[in-house]
C-alpha positions as CSV (number, residue, x, y, z in Angstrom):
1,M,-42.6,0.5,-0.8
2,K,-41.1,2.6,2.0
3,S,-41.0,6.4,1.7
4,F,-37.6,7.9,1.3
5,S,-38.1,9.9,4.5
6,D,-38.8,6.7,6.4
7,R,-35.7,5.1,5.0
8,L,-33.7,8.2,5.9
9,I,-34.8,8.1,9.5
10,E,-34.0,4.4,9.7
11,V,-30.4,5.0,8.6
12,L,-30.0,8.0,10.8
13,R,-31.1,5.9,13.8
14,E,-28.8,3.1,12.8
15,K,-25.7,5.4,12.5
16,G,-26.7,7.7,15.4
17,S,-25.8,10.9,13.5
18,P,-27.3,13.3,10.9
19,V,-23.9,13.8,9.3
20,V,-23.6,13.6,5.5
21,V,-20.3,13.3,3.6
22,G,-20.0,15.0,0.3
23,L,-17.9,13.1,-2.3
24,D,-16.7,16.1,-4.3
25,P,-13.4,14.7,-5.6
26,Q,-11.2,17.5,-7.1
27,L,-8.4,15.9,-9.0
28,Q,-5.7,18.4,-7.9
29,S,-6.4,17.6,-4.2
30,L,-6.3,13.8,-4.4
31,P,-3.3,12.1,-2.7
32,S,-0.4,11.8,-5.1
33,E,0.0,8.0,-4.7
34,I,-3.5,7.5,-6.0
35,K,-3.0,9.8,-9.0
36,T,0.4,8.3,-9.8
37,R,-0.9,4.7,-9.8
38,N,-3.9,5.3,-12.0
39,F,-2.0,7.6,-14.4
40,Q,0.6,4.9,-14.9
41,R,-2.1,2.3,-15.5
42,Y,-4.6,4.2,-17.6
43,G,-2.7,7.3,-18.8
44,R,-2.5,10.9,-17.8
45,N,-5.9,11.5,-19.4
46,L,-9.6,11.6,-18.5
47,K,-9.8,7.9,-18.0
48,G,-6.8,7.9,-15.7
49,A,-8.2,10.8,-13.8
50,S,-11.6,9.2,-13.4
51,R,-10.1,5.9,-12.2
52,A,-8.1,7.9,-9.6
53,V,-11.3,9.5,-8.4
54,L,-13.1,6.1,-8.3
55,E,-10.3,4.6,-6.2
56,F,-10.3,7.6,-3.9
57,N,-14.1,7.4,-3.4
58,R,-14.0,3.6,-2.7
59,R,-11.4,4.0,0.0
60,I,-13.3,6.9,1.5
61,L,-16.5,4.8,1.6
62,D,-14.6,2.1,3.4
63,V,-13.6,4.6,6.0
64,I,-16.8,6.5,6.6
65,S,-19.5,3.8,6.2
66,P,-19.4,2.8,9.9
67,H,-20.0,6.4,10.9
68,V,-22.5,8.0,8.5
69,G,-25.6,6.8,6.7
70,V,-25.7,9.3,3.8
71,V,-23.4,10.5,1.1
72,K,-23.9,13.3,-1.4
73,L,-22.3,13.2,-4.8
74,Q,-21.9,16.6,-6.6
75,I,-22.1,15.6,-10.2
76,A,-20.1,18.5,-11.5
77,F,-16.9,17.0,-10.2
78,Y,-17.6,13.9,-12.3
79,E,-19.0,15.7,-15.4
80,V,-15.8,17.7,-15.7
81,L,-14.0,14.4,-16.5
82,G,-16.3,13.5,-19.4
83,P,-17.9,10.1,-20.0
84,H,-15.3,8.3,-17.8
85,G,-16.1,10.7,-15.0
86,I,-19.8,9.9,-15.3
87,D,-18.9,6.2,-15.1
88,S,-17.1,6.9,-11.9
89,Y,-20.1,8.8,-10.6
90,Q,-22.4,5.9,-11.2
91,K,-20.0,3.3,-9.8
92,T,-19.4,5.4,-6.7
93,A,-23.2,5.5,-6.2
94,R,-23.4,1.7,-6.5
95,F,-20.5,1.1,-4.1
96,A,-22.2,3.3,-1.6
97,L,-25.6,1.6,-2.0
98,K,-23.9,-1.8,-1.5
99,R,-22.6,-0.5,1.8
100,G,-26.1,0.3,2.9
101,L,-25.7,4.1,2.5
102,L,-28.3,6.4,1.1
103,V,-27.0,8.4,-1.9
104,I,-28.0,11.9,-2.8
105,G,-27.2,13.0,-6.3
106,D,-26.4,16.7,-6.1
107,I,-27.6,17.5,-9.6
108,K,-29.6,20.7,-9.1
109,R,-31.7,20.1,-12.2
110,G,-34.6,22.2,-13.2
111,D,-36.2,22.4,-16.6
112,V,-39.4,22.3,-18.6
113,G,-41.8,19.4,-18.2
114,H,-40.7,16.8,-20.7
115,T,-37.1,17.5,-20.0
116,A,-37.6,17.3,-16.3
117,E,-39.3,13.9,-16.9
118,A,-36.2,12.6,-18.7
119,Y,-34.0,13.8,-15.8
120,A,-36.3,12.2,-13.3
121,E,-36.3,8.9,-15.1
122,A,-32.5,9.0,-15.5
123,H,-31.6,9.8,-11.9
124,L,-34.4,8.3,-9.8
125,G,-36.5,6.0,-11.9
126,K,-36.2,3.6,-14.8
127,V,-35.5,4.2,-18.5
128,D,-37.6,2.6,-21.3
129,I,-35.5,1.5,-24.2
130,D,-38.0,0.3,-26.8
131,G,-39.8,-1.9,-24.3
132,L,-36.7,-2.9,-22.3
133,T,-36.8,-1.2,-18.9
134,T,-33.5,-0.5,-17.1
135,Q,-32.2,1.6,-14.3
136,G,-30.3,4.8,-14.8
137,Y,-28.1,6.2,-12.1
138,G,-30.2,4.7,-9.3
139,V,-29.5,7.2,-6.5
140,D,-31.9,7.6,-3.6
141,A,-32.6,11.4,-3.9
142,V,-31.6,14.4,-5.9
143,T,-31.3,18.1,-5.5
144,L,-33.5,20.4,-7.7
145,N,-33.6,24.0,-8.7
146,P,-37.2,25.3,-8.5
147,Y,-36.8,28.5,-10.5
148,L,-38.9,27.2,-13.5
149,G,-41.9,26.5,-11.2
150,G,-44.2,23.6,-10.5
151,D,-44.2,21.9,-13.9
152,S,-40.4,21.5,-13.6
153,I,-40.9,19.7,-10.2
154,S,-44.0,17.6,-10.9
155,P,-42.2,14.9,-13.0
156,F,-39.8,14.4,-10.1
157,L,-42.7,14.2,-7.6
158,K,-44.3,11.5,-9.7
159,T,-41.1,9.5,-10.0
160,A,-40.2,9.9,-6.3
161,K,-43.7,8.5,-5.4
162,A,-43.4,5.6,-7.8
163,Y,-40.0,4.5,-6.7
164,G,-39.7,5.6,-3.0
165,K,-37.1,8.3,-3.8
166,G,-36.5,11.7,-2.3
167,L,-36.1,15.3,-3.4
168,F,-34.2,18.2,-1.9
169,I,-35.3,21.5,-3.5
170,V,-33.1,24.6,-3.2
171,V,-34.7,27.1,-0.9
172,K,-31.7,28.9,0.5
173,S,-28.1,28.3,-0.9
174,T,-24.7,28.9,0.6
175,N,-23.2,31.1,-2.0
176,P,-22.8,34.8,-1.1
177,S,-24.8,36.1,-4.0
178,S,-27.8,33.9,-3.1
179,K,-29.2,37.1,-1.6
180,D,-29.5,38.6,-5.1
181,F,-32.7,36.7,-5.6
182,Q,-33.4,34.4,-2.6
183,D,-33.5,37.3,-0.1
184,R,-35.6,39.6,-2.3
185,R,-38.8,40.8,-0.7
186,C,-42.0,39.7,-2.5
187,G,-44.6,41.6,-0.5
188,T,-44.2,40.6,3.2
189,R,-42.0,37.6,2.5
190,R,-38.6,36.8,1.0
191,L,-38.5,34.8,-2.2
192,C,-36.9,31.9,-0.3
193,E,-39.9,31.9,2.0
194,L,-42.3,31.7,-0.9
195,V,-40.4,28.8,-2.3
196,A,-40.5,27.1,1.1
197,G,-44.3,27.4,1.1
198,E,-44.4,25.7,-2.3
199,V,-42.0,22.9,-1.1
200,N,-44.3,22.3,1.8
201,D,-47.3,21.9,-0.6
202,W,-45.4,19.8,-3.1
203,G,-44.4,17.4,-0.3
204,S,-47.9,17.0,1.1
205,G,-48.6,13.9,-0.9
206,L,-45.4,12.2,-0.1
207,V,-45.5,12.0,3.7
208,G,-44.3,8.7,5.2
209,K,-45.2,6.9,8.3
210,S,-42.6,8.9,10.2
211,G,-44.6,12.1,9.5
212,Y,-41.9,13.5,7.3
213,S,-42.2,14.1,3.6
214,A,-39.9,12.7,0.9
215,V,-39.7,16.3,-0.4
216,G,-37.0,18.1,1.5
217,A,-35.2,21.4,1.1
218,V,-31.6,22.6,0.7
219,V,-31.3,25.2,3.4
220,A,-27.9,26.9,4.1
221,A,-27.0,27.5,7.8
222,G,-25.8,30.8,9.0
223,S,-29.0,32.7,9.9
224,P,-30.8,31.0,12.9
225,A,-33.8,33.5,12.6
226,L,-34.3,32.6,8.9
227,G,-33.8,28.9,9.7
228,R,-36.6,29.1,12.3
229,R,-39.0,30.8,9.8
230,L,-38.2,28.2,7.2
231,R,-38.7,25.4,9.6
232,R,-42.2,26.8,10.5
233,L,-43.0,27.0,6.8
234,M,-41.8,23.4,6.1
235,P,-42.5,21.4,9.3
236,R,-42.5,18.0,7.6
237,A,-39.5,18.6,5.3
238,F,-36.0,17.3,5.9
239,F,-33.4,20.1,5.5
240,L,-30.2,19.3,3.7
241,V,-27.8,21.7,5.3
242,P,-24.6,22.2,3.2
243,G,-21.4,24.0,4.0
244,Y,-20.3,22.6,7.3
245,G,-16.5,23.1,7.7
246,A,-15.0,24.4,4.5
247,Q,-17.8,26.9,3.8
248,G,-17.8,28.2,7.4
249,T,-20.9,26.6,8.9
250,K,-20.5,25.7,12.5
251,A,-22.4,23.0,14.4
252,E,-24.2,25.5,16.6
253,D,-25.6,27.2,13.5
254,I,-27.7,24.2,12.6
255,R,-29.7,23.7,15.8
256,P,-32.8,25.7,14.6
257,Y,-33.0,23.5,11.5
258,F,-34.1,20.5,13.5
259,N,-37.5,19.7,14.9
260,A,-38.2,18.9,18.6
261,D,-38.0,15.2,17.9
262,G,-34.3,15.5,16.9
263,Y,-35.0,14.9,13.2
264,G,-35.7,17.1,10.3
265,A,-32.2,17.9,9.1
266,I,-29.0,16.3,7.8
267,V,-25.8,18.2,7.8
268,S,-23.3,17.9,4.9
269,S,-19.6,18.5,4.7
270,S,-17.4,17.7,1.7
271,R,-13.9,19.2,1.4
272,A,-13.4,19.5,5.2
273,I,-13.8,15.7,5.4
274,I,-12.5,14.1,2.2
275,F,-9.4,16.4,2.0
276,A,-8.9,16.7,5.8
277,Y,-5.2,15.7,5.3
278,K,-4.7,19.1,3.7
279,N,-5.8,20.9,6.9
280,P,-2.9,23.0,8.3
281,L,-3.5,21.5,11.8
282,W,-3.2,18.0,10.4
283,K,0.0,18.9,8.4
284,K,1.5,20.5,11.6
285,K,0.7,17.4,13.6
286,Y,2.0,14.8,11.2
287,G,4.1,16.7,8.7
288,R,3.3,17.3,5.1
289,K,4.7,14.0,3.7
290,H,3.5,11.8,6.5
291,G,0.1,13.5,6.6
292,E,-0.6,12.6,3.0
293,K,0.3,8.9,3.7
294,D,-2.2,9.0,6.5
295,W,-5.0,10.7,4.5
296,E,-7.6,8.0,5.3
297,R,-6.9,8.4,9.0
298,A,-7.4,12.2,8.5
299,V,-10.8,11.5,6.9
300,E,-12.0,9.3,9.8
301,D,-10.8,11.8,12.4
302,A,-12.7,14.6,10.6
303,V,-15.9,12.5,10.4
304,L,-15.7,11.6,14.1
305,R,-15.0,15.2,15.1
306,M,-18.0,16.4,13.0
307,R,-20.2,13.8,14.5
308,Q,-19.2,14.9,18.0
309,D,-19.6,18.6,17.3
310,V,-23.1,18.2,15.8
311,S,-24.2,15.9,18.6
312,R,-23.0,18.5,21.2
313,A,-24.8,21.3,19.4
314,L,-28.0,19.2,19.5
315,G,-27.6,18.3,23.1
316,R,-27.0,14.7,22.4
317,G,-23.6,14.3,24.0
318,R,-20.7,16.0,25.7
């Protein structure tokens, strides 16, 4: 069974870009024609909303799959729509997998051992139902919160090894108050640097043929100096770098997060891609009404522009 890191490198080579698209579908931002059609068919309720989200995601996947190899699903935007929303989460993941994309479940779980084991089985492994084994969500990787320590991570490590899956453990997040804890000094190092050392140790038993571990880290861009320190502490980890576009991260901010071989990081953007038709520049170019009708074209333009920006920042193109 291939390591997640080896599979990740394969898909990055195939697509020629480390860009990740986040499918974070906020109902109020969906094109009106999608909402109207699904509300008319299923009702203006959680089911109708969830089906609108599913249609939106399927159409986005059709647009982006030639250009990117990885998608990230933030589960909160599905959970808010109840059981129907979770159904859309799972179906979206399956649609993406059928298109040959790797799927990251952005779940940020972190709990005591036996609970963590259940989470790991549900999202990455298989569930035993009185002797009948079946797959849960079946995503390729998940994000985790390490605050509870090693016994909250170890069940995920075991499951990742057994099924060739990946983990991205939060080391440094994008939110402004992340400094409240993550930047606190613990002796000579920041807390995030201590967590980075643990991530490196946790991933030592899951290194693939590529030399990279299946245990990666969520590392926000914005501080090149910190990025370099974290890269030195986690040389074999893939960094999941969130926040490009809507959260202010620019392409040049992420250069220190990559290794000399050109790998070691994937760069995620959500709202700036999937809701690109709401961008004021797009509205100005095409007009509000026409711009919404061309929302899929806006998505593709945004993906191609991000690919180009990241490639230039990494010295891969003009």
